[in-house]
N, C-alpha and C positions, 0 to 999 in steps of 0.2 A: 504493500500500500504506500502511495507517494505521500510526501509531506505537503498536504493540501494547504495548510496555513501559510507555508512559505511561498507556494506557487501563487496563491491569491494576493499575498502582500507584494510580491514582485510585479504582478500584473497591474495592481492598483498604483504602484509607484512608477510604472513605466520602465521597469528594469528587465533586461534580458540576462541570461546566464553570463554572457560575455561582459556586459556593462557592469554587472554586480561584481564579477570577478576582478575587473580592472580597478574598481573603487576600493575594494578591500584587499587588493594586492595578492590574489591567489590565482592559480591556474584555472582556466575555464572548466577543465575536466573535473577539478576538485569541487567547484561550485555546482556543477551539474549533479554530482553525487549527493549533494545536500537535499535534493528534491526526492531522493529515495528514502523510504522509511528506515529509521535506525541509523542514518548517517548524520552524526552530530559533530560539528566543527569544534575546534578548540575554544575555550571560554572567551579569550580576547577577540577571536574572529566572530563569535556569536554577537558580541557587543558591537563590533564594527558593522556587521550586517544589519543589526537592529537599528543602528543610527541612520544608515543609508535608507532603510525602508520605513523609518519613523514608526517602528513597532517596538513592543516590549519583547526582549529576547525570550522570556518565558512563554510568550504566546506562540513563538515560532518553533521552539524546541522545549516543550514542557517537562520532558523526562528528567533532565539534570536538576530541575528546580523543585522537585517533589521532596523538599527537605523541611526541617522544622524552623528554619529561619524566617524572618519577616520577608515577604516577597521582594521588596525593594533592595534587601540586603544580599539576596542569594547570588547575584552575579559577582559581587566582590568576594563573598565567601569562597566561591569556586576559584577565582583568581588567586586568592590568598594561599590556597593549597598548591598552586603551581609556582609560587614566587620563590626566587633564590635569595632575595634580600627584601627586608621590610624595615622601613624607618618610620617610627610612630611617635608623634607628639601629642600628649594629653595634659591639659592644664588643671583638670578637676577630678579625674578618675584614674584608677589603675587600668592600663590597656586591657582589652578583652581577652587577649591571648595569655595574659598573666593573672587573671582574676581567679580566686577560689570560687567554688560553687556557692558558698554562703554569701560571699561579697556580691557576686553577680545577682543572686536572688534578692538581696536587700536593696540593691540599686534599682532593679526592675519593679520591685514591689512598692517603692516609695510613692506615696500619694494615692495609692489605689487606682491608678490610671490604666494599668494593664490587668486584664482578667487573670485570675490565678492559673487557669489552664494554659493560657498563653505564656505566662511567666515560666511555667514548667517546661514548655516546649523550647523557649528561647534559651533558658539556662542549659538544657540538655544539649542543644545545638552548639552553644558556646564551649561547653566542656569537650564535645566531640572535635571541634575545630582545633583545640589546643594540642591534639595528638600530632599535628604537623611539626611541633617542636621536638618531638620524641622519635621521629622516624630516622631511618639510616642516614639520609641526606637532608637534614633540616635546613630551613632558610636561616640566614644571618639576621637576627632581630636586634635592632637598636631602638630602645624606647627612652624617650626623654619626658620626664614628668616634673611638675612643680612640687615643691615641698609641701604645699597645702594638701596635696593628695594623700600624704602620709599622716597628716594631722587632723583633717576633717573627719568626724565619725560617720561611718557607714555601718549600720547595725550596732551591736554593742562592742565593748572594749575587747572582749575575748575574740570576736570575729575580726576586729582590726588587727590585733596582735597576730593572729593566724595568717591573715592576708599579707602582712608585712614580712613575716618569717618566710612565707612562700615566695614572695617577691625577691627577697635577698638570696634565697637558695637558687632560684632560677637565674639570677644575675651572676652566679658563679659558673654557670655553664659556659663552655667555650664559645658557643654560637649565639649567646644572648648577652647584651649589655643593657643595663638600666642606669641611666644617669639622671641626677636630680638637680634642678635649678633651685638654689636656696632662696628662702623668703626675703633675705636682705637685698637680693638683686633688684634693680629698678625695673619698671615696666618694659616689656620686650615685645617683639612682633608676634610671638607665639600666642600671646594672651588674646589675640583676636579670634582664636578658635582652634580646635584640634584638627589634625590632618594626618594622613598616612601616605607614604610613598612606597610603591612596590616595584621591584625589578624582576622581570621574567628571564627565563634561561636564554632567550635570544637577544637580551639586552633591552627589550622594550620597557619603558618607564611609564607607570600609571600612578594615579593618585586617587584617594578617597576622602570625601568631605562628609561630615555628618551634621545634622541640625535637629531641631525639636520635632520635625515631622518625618524626615526620611534622609537617606544618604544619597550621594551622587558620585559616580565614577568619573574621573577626569582623564581624558585621553589627549586633549589638545597639547601639543608639545610646548607651546609658549606658556600655558597655564601650569604644566608640570614643572617647567624650568623655574617659574616664579615661586612655586612652593619649595623647590629645591633651594632657592636662595633664602627663603624663610627658615628652612631646616638648618642651613649653615649658621644663620643668626641665632637660633635658639640653642643649638649645641654649643655655641660659643659662650653662652651664659651658664652652662651646666658644669657641675663638679666632675672631676675625672672618675673613672669607673670604680676604683677602689674606695675613694672617699665617699662616693654615693652609696656603696654597699654598707659602709660603716655607719653612715647617717641613717639608712633604712633600719639597720639592726638597733641602733640607739633609740630611734623613735618607737620601734616595736616594744621595747621594754616599758615605755610610758603607758602602754595600753593594757598592761597586765596588772 
């Protein structure tokens, strides 16, 4: 059975196999195979095709998106699994790949805005995603956080102590760095909001931005380069790796 959703989307957008292949930089034979059932392109290619056709990638290829993540987050969750390098800045929270289950649940449950069953699904998915850091060839993760992340209570003191111990332990792994920007640092560009930069095996650079409603994958090279400059700026404010671990462990003791 053919991929009818893709065929219709191409027809409505006025795209042929050849024109679509040219725009997403693949061989026409490869693009033609996508019209057959079960032929699913690489995550970044799915995103590129969806942008050309002005459709949601999950509508064109629903199978990879049958996960427990929020629908708008699924494309990034897939790309995250393919990344060879992840640079993540968070001013207010522990990055999702480094959260404990209790911390994640407390964050998502705050305010009662997310139904309990949905909280359970998102937490389970977040824990599943963290397995990427334990595989044989994990991505290099560099996370920069502000010191307020260590000191603002999420859940109770015991939960915070456990989260910070987990964070410090992960920061000891060879492929993980956690660097902290101390509170005495002046206002810096990162405080405008969190962002993630991802590098794929072929050198492609992507970014992810999050807000109160949903997230956005950034593929425009100029925008990614702009976020890269912001990354250089925020890392310049952060403590070195070893000092950051010592600070995390020190603050952890204040929660017990």
